[in-house]
C-alpha positions in Angstrom: -15.4 -6.0 6.3 -18.4 -4.1 4.2 -20.9 -6.5 2.9 -23.3 -5.8 0.1 -26.3 -7.7 -1.5 -25.7 -7.2 -5.5 -26.0 -9.0 -8.6 -23.4 -11.2 -10.4 -23.5 -12.0 -13.9 -23.6 -15.9 -15.1 -24.4 -18.0 -18.3 -23.0 -17.4 -21.7 -22.7 -14.3 -23.7 -26.0 -12.6 -24.8 -27.9 -14.3 -22.2 -28.9 -12.2 -19.0 -28.8 -14.3 -16.0 -27.9 -13.1 -12.7 -27.3 -14.5 -9.3 -28.4 -12.4 -6.1 -25.5 -12.8 -3.7 -23.7 -11.4 -0.5 -20.1 -10.2 -1.1 -17.7 -7.8 0.2 -17.9 -4.3 -1.4 -14.6 -4.1 -2.6 -14.6 -7.5 -4.6 -14.9 -7.7 -8.4 -18.4 -8.1 -9.8 -18.1 -11.8 -10.9 -15.8 -12.7 -8.1 -16.3 -15.1 -5.2 -19.4 -14.6 -2.9 -20.3 -15.4 0.7 -23.9 -16.7 0.3 -26.3 -17.2 -2.5 -29.8 -15.6 -2.0 -31.6 -16.4 -5.4 -31.3 -15.7 -9.2 -33.0 -13.2 -11.8 -33.1 -14.2 -15.6 -34.8 -11.9 -18.2 -35.8 -13.8 -21.4 -36.1 -12.6 -24.9 -39.8 -12.8 -25.1 -40.1 -10.5 -22.1 -40.8 -13.1 -19.4 -38.8 -12.5 -16.1 -37.9 -15.3 -13.8 -36.6 -14.5 -10.2 -36.4 -16.7 -7.1 -35.3 -14.8 -4.0 -35.0 -16.4 -0.4 -36.3 -13.3 1.6 -35.4 -15.1 5.1 -31.8 -14.9 4.0 -32.0 -11.4 2.8 -33.7 -10.2 6.2 -30.9 -12.2 8.1 -27.9 -10.4 6.2 -29.5 -7.2 6.5 -29.8 -7.4 10.0 -26.0 -8.1 10.1 -25.2 -5.1 8.2 -25.3 -5.7 4.8 -26.3 -3.0 2.3 -28.6 -3.8 -1.0 -27.6 -2.3 -3.9 -29.8 -0.2 -6.1 -30.3 -2.8 -8.8 -31.4 -5.4 -6.2 -33.6 -2.9 -4.6 -35.6 -2.5 -7.7 -35.9 -6.3 -8.2 -37.2 -6.6 -4.6 
């Protein structure tokens, strides 16, 4: 089982809200996930809101999870 830390999209159409999650590499973008690590939201006025649990990210990296390029830029 190959794990990856990546973004999954939530919210209404036209709103950019994402969750940072751990999931299997072969699963769909918006499919089920194993663990929720934080969220990211970019608002219209240019304001960016993000909340990330770095302890959980370090835990999953030690257990072999890879980080996607998009999440790497956010961190």
